[in-house]
C-alpha positions in Angstrom: -18.8 7.7 -10.3 -16.8 7.5 -7.1 -13.0 7.6 -6.9 -10.1 7.3 -4.5 -7.6 10.1 -4.0 -4.0 9.3 -3.4 -1.6 12.1 -2.2 2.1 11.3 -2.5 4.2 13.2 0.0 7.7 12.9 -1.5 9.8 13.6 1.6 11.7 11.6 4.2 14.2 12.5 6.9 16.5 9.7 5.8 16.6 7.0 3.1 15.6 3.6 4.4 17.9 0.8 3.3 15.3 -1.1 1.4 13.0 1.6 0.0 12.7 2.4 -3.8 9.7 4.8 -3.6 10.3 8.3 -4.8 11.2 10.8 -2.1 13.6 13.6 -1.2 15.5 14.2 2.0 15.6 17.9 1.2 12.7 19.4 3.1 13.1 23.0 2.2 10.3 23.0 -0.4 7.8 20.9 1.5 5.3 23.8 1.7 5.6 24.5 -2.0 4.8 20.9 -2.8 1.8 20.9 -0.5 0.5 24.0 -2.3 1.2 22.5 -5.7 -0.7 19.3 -4.8 -3.8 21.5 -4.2 -3.2 23.3 -7.4 -2.9 20.0 -9.3 -6.3 19.0 -8.1 -7.8 22.2 -9.4 -6.0 21.8 -12.7 -7.6 18.3 -13.1 -11.1 19.4 -12.1 -12.5 18.6 -15.6 -11.6 14.9 -15.4 -12.9 14.5 -11.8 -15.9 16.8 -11.8 -19.1 15.4 -10.2 -17.1 12.4 -8.8 -17.8 11.4 -5.2 -14.6 11.0 -3.2 -14.8 7.6 -1.5 -11.3 7.3 0.0 -8.4 9.6 0.7 -4.9 8.2 1.3 -1.8 10.3 2.2 1.2 8.1 1.4 4.9 8.6 0.6 7.5 9.2 1.5 6.6 10.3 5.0 3.2 12.1 5.1 3.5 12.7 8.8 6.2 15.3 7.9 3.4 17.5 6.6 2.0 19.9 9.2 -1.6 19.4 10.1 -2.2 22.8 8.4 -0.9 21.5 5.1 -3.1 18.4 5.3 -6.1 20.4 6.2 -5.5 22.9 3.4 -5.3 20.0 0.8 -8.5 18.5 2.2 -10.4 21.8 2.0 -9.4 22.1 -1.7 -10.7 18.6 -2.4 -14.0 19.2 -0.5 -14.3 22.6 -2.3 -14.8 21.0 -5.7 -16.1 17.5 -5.0 -18.5 15.8 -2.5 -16.8 13.6 0.0 -18.6 10.4 1.1 -20.0 10.4 4.6 -18.1 7.1 5.2 -15.0 8.2 3.4 -11.9 6.4 4.6 -9.1 8.9 5.2 -5.7 7.3 5.8 -2.5 8.9 6.8 0.8 7.1 6.9 2.9 8.1 9.9 6.3 7.2 11.3 6.4 6.6 15.1 8.9 9.5 15.7 6.3 11.9 14.3 3.5 10.7 16.5 2.7 12.8 19.5 -0.5 13.4 21.4 -0.8 16.8 19.9 -0.4 15.7 16.3 -2.8 12.8 16.8 -5.5 15.1 18.1 -4.9 17.5 15.2 -5.2 14.6 12.7 -8.4 13.5 14.2 -9.8 17.0 14.2 -9.0 17.4 10.5 -10.8 14.2 9.7 -8.1 11.5 9.5 -9.9 8.3 10.6 -7.3 5.6 9.7 -3.7 5.7 10.8 -1.0 3.6 9.1 2.0 3.4 11.4 5.4 2.4 9.9 6.5 0.3 12.8 8.3 -2.3 10.6 10.1 -4.3 13.3 10.7 -4.7 17.1 14.3 -5.7 16.5 16.6 -2.8 17.4 19.5 -3.9 15.2 17.1 -4.4 12.2 15.6 -1.0 12.7 19.1 0.5 12.8 20.1 -1.4 9.6 16.9 -0.2 7.9 17.8 3.3 9.0 14.5 3.8 10.7 14.2 6.8 13.0 12.5 5.0 16.0 13.3 2.4 18.6 11.1 -0.7 19.2 9.6 0.9 22.3 8.9 4.1 20.5 7.1 2.1 17.8 4.8 0.4 20.4 4.3 3.7 22.3 3.1 5.3 19.0 0.5 2.6 18.7 -0.6 3.0 22.3 -0.8 6.8 21.9 -3.0 6.5 18.8 -5.4 4.2 20.6 -5.5 6.4 23.7 -6.3 9.6 21.7 -9.2 7.9 20.0 -8.1 6.3 16.7 -10.4 3.3 16.1 -8.8 2.1 12.8 -5.0 1.6 13.1 -2.8 -0.3 10.7 0.7 -1.4 11.3 3.4 -2.1 8.7 5.6 -5.1 9.6 8.5 -6.5 7.6 9.6 -10.1 7.7 12.5 -12.1 6.1 15.0 -9.7 7.6 18.6 -10.8 7.6 19.8 -12.4 10.8 16.4 -12.6 12.4 15.0 -16.0 13.2 11.5 -17.2 12.6 10.9 -17.6 16.3 12.0 -14.0 16.9 9.7 -12.8 14.2 6.8 -14.7 15.8 7.6 -13.2 19.2 7.6 -9.7 17.9 4.4 -10.2 15.9 2.6 -11.5 18.9 3.8 -8.5 20.9 2.3 -6.1 18.3 -1.0 -8.1 18.2 -1.3 -7.6 22.0 -1.6 -3.8 21.3 -4.8 -4.5 19.2 -4.2 -2.9 15.8 -7.2 -3.4 13.5 -5.0 -4.0 10.5 -1.5 -5.3 9.6 0.4 -5.1 6.4 3.1 -7.8 6.5 5.7 -7.4 3.7 8.5 -9.7 2.8 11.8 -7.8 2.6 12.7 -7.7 -1.1 16.0 -6.5 -2.7 14.9 -3.7 -5.0 17.4 -2.2 -7.6 19.0 1.1 -6.7 18.6 0.7 -3.0 21.3 0.5 -0.3 20.2 -3.1 0.4 20.8 -4.0 -3.3 24.3 -2.4 -3.1 25.1 -4.4 0.0 24.0 -7.6 -1.7 26.0 -6.8 -4.8 29.1 -6.1 -2.8 28.7 -9.4 -1.0 28.2 -7.7 2.4 24.8 -9.3 2.9 22.7 -12.2 1.6 18.9 -12.2 1.3 17.1 -14.6 3.5 16.6 -17.9 1.6 13.3 -18.4 0.0 12.5 -21.4 2.2 12.9 -19.3 5.3 10.8 -16.4 3.9 8.1 -18.9 3.0 8.2 -20.4 6.5 7.8 -16.9 8.0 4.9 -16.1 5.6 3.0 -19.2 6.8 3.8 -18.5 10.4 2.5 -15.0 10.2 -0.7 -16.2 8.5 -1.2 -18.8 11.3 -0.6 -16.3 14.2 -2.8 -13.6 12.8 -5.7 -15.8 11.7 -5.6 -17.4 15.2 -5.9 -13.9 16.6 -9.0 -13.2 14.6 -7.5 -11.4 11.6 -8.8 -12.1 8.1 -6.1 -12.7 5.5 -7.9 -10.7 2.8 -4.9 -10.0 0.5 -1.6 -11.7 0.2 0.2 -9.1 2.4 -2.7 -7.7 4.4 -4.7 -8.8 7.4 -7.6 -7.1 9.1 -10.1 -7.6 11.8 -13.6 -8.0 10.2 -14.8 -4.8 8.8 -11.4 -3.1 8.8 -10.0 -4.0 5.4 -8.3 -1.1 3.6 -11.0 0.4 1.3 -8.5 2.5 -0.5 -6.0 -0.2 -1.3 -8.8 -2.5 -2.3 -9.7 0.0 -5.0 -6.3 -0.7 -6.6 -6.7 -4.5 -6.5 -10.2 -4.2 -8.0 -9.1 -1.8 -10.7 -11.4 1.1 -9.6 -10.6 4.7 -10.5 -8.0 6.6 -8.5 -6.5 10.0 -8.9 -2.9 10.4 -7.8 -1.6 13.8 -6.7 2.0 14.9 -6.2 5.4 13.9 -7.7 5.4 10.2 -8.9 1.8 9.7 -8.1 -0.2 7.2 -10.3 -3.7 7.7 -11.5 -6.0 5.1 -13.2 -9.4 5.6 -14.8 -10.1 2.0 -15.8 -8.2 1.9 -19.1 -5.5 4.6 -18.9 -2.8 4.9 -16.3 -0.8 8.1 -15.8 2.5 8.7 -13.9 3.3 12.1 -12.6 7.0 13.2 -13.0 9.3 11.8 -10.4 11.1 15.0 -9.7 10.0 17.6 -7.1 11.5 20.7 -8.9 10.1 19.8 -12.3 6.7 19.0 -10.7 6.6 22.4 -9.0 7.7 24.2 -12.2 5.0 22.5 -14.3 2.2 23.2 -11.8 3.2 26.8 -11.5 2.8 27.1 -15.2 -0.7 25.6 -15.0 0.2 22.3 -16.6 0.8 18.7 -15.5 3.9 16.8 -16.3 3.2 13.1 -16.7 3.6 9.9 -18.8 0.6 8.0 -20.0 0.0 4.3 -20.5 -3.1 3.1 -22.4 -3.8 -0.5 -21.3 -4.5 -3.0 -24.0 -7.1 -5.7 -23.5 -4.4 -8.2 -22.7 -2.8 -5.8 -20.2 -6.2 -5.4 -18.5 -6.7 -9.2 -18.4 -3.2 -9.8 -17.0 -3.6 -7.2 -14.3 -7.0 -8.6 -13.4 -5.6 -12.1 -12.9 -2.5 -10.8 -11.0 -4.5 -8.7 -8.5 -7.5 -11.0 -8.0 -5.3 -14.1 -7.2 -3.8 -12.0 -4.4 -7.3 -11.5 -2.8 -9.0 -13.9 -0.5 -12.0 -14.1 -2.9 -9.8 -15.0 -5.9 -11.1 -14.8 -9.4 -14.9 -14.6 -9.8 -15.4 -16.9 -12.7 -18.7 -15.7 -14.0 -17.5 -12.1 -14.0 -14.2 -13.2 -15.6 -16.1 -14.9 -18.4 -18.4 -12.0 -18.9 -15.5 -9.5 -19.0 -12.9 -11.4 -21.1 -15.1 -13.9 -23.0 -15.6 -17.7 -23.0 -12.3 -18.4 -24.8 -10.4 -16.8 -21.9 -12.3 -19.0 -19.5 -11.5 -22.1 -21.5 -7.8 -21.1 -21.4 -7.9 -20.5 -17.7 -9.5 -23.9 -17.1 -6.9 -25.6 -19.3 -4.0 -24.0 -17.4 -5.5 -24.6 -13.9 -6.0 -28.3 -14.7 -2.2 -28.7 -14.6 -1.8 -27.1 -11.2 -1.2 -29.2 -8.1 -4.4 -29.7 -6.2 -2.9 -28.2 -3.0 -2.3 -24.8 -4.7 -5.9 -23.8 -5.3 -9.6 -24.2 -4.3 -12.4 -23.9 -6.8 -16.2 -23.9 -6.5 -19.1 -22.8 -8.8 -18.3 -19.1 -8.3 -14.6 -18.6 -8.0 -11.0 -19.8 -8.1 -8.8 -18.9 -5.1 -5.3 -19.8 -4.0 -4.6 -21.8 -0.9 -1.8 -20.9 1.6 0.6 -22.9 -0.5 -0.6 -21.3 -3.7 -0.1 -17.8 -2.3 3.6 -18.6 -1.9 3.6 -19.0 -5.7 1.1 -16.3 -6.6 3.1 -14.4 -9.1 4.2 -17.5 -10.9 0.7 -19.0 -11.1 -0.7 -15.7 -12.3 1.9 -15.5 -15.0 0.8 -18.9 -16.3 -2.7 -17.4 -16.9 -1.4 -14.3 -18.8 -2.3 -13.7 -22.4 0.0 -12.0 -24.9 
């Protein structure tokens, strides 16, 4: 069996206005966390023995806050117990302010072969509102530096539906990023998540989210610009030049096994999902004692069905109907056919092998998927 390895680096220099991921701005125990991540892998060796590591992904938080020495140390521990595929995709998320020629060269030497840059926007006021640590020019320079040093696979994060930013301006900024030639773009709609500074501002009436109609307009505009530039819209928020789709993230969408290391990291073996404790100190204490602190969720057949529908409708290929019927049974396929028969024709496309959403359907992806859920 092969698996993906996700390493959660729970540190950031500052809290972004919109972010609800687990992190700490207290960097004092960053080395201890790095050491414990390696120890957690060893503790879990029994469940991952003989597995081939197909992808490695350092996410966060801000993984570029780790020194190359920390990253290399974790990688050596992984390779010391399990074989790593010769074509393993090794992704590191990095903020522009952490990207220098020296760090880029070190990351390449270690084996990082895919860089995900948190550029987010080219609008200075928006970057300041989001509390990002870089300017628009520094974001573009980070992309240029990565290419110059030799990274061949570079992804850029881009946020749309930002307050007070017109669709024309979003289009202008996106085209400017495309000119720099990233191989992959993740384009996320700004959402108002609970317990964030953005949610507080909305609650107090200081700010209003962008109307749904404007967000939809920007979604379709982004799709048009990127597809015209040669990018494949392979997942609802993700675009890639042919051959540069994210192998690691696709594992999540296809329900393939993944081991998550670090505080708040999530693991999945096909039927059971585990969630590491969301607390750095408690995580460290547990690992020091030779145990893992986590919660477990055993997915029922209906949960597995609903997650399958939700994730597959987000993908360009959609739901493979024969595989769907073989996995969930003919009655599930009958129910799917019945529900889909009531959908507007402009929301989906169907042939003998699959059911996929159109551009208009993707705007309603969550709602349409929910209509196919079973109890």
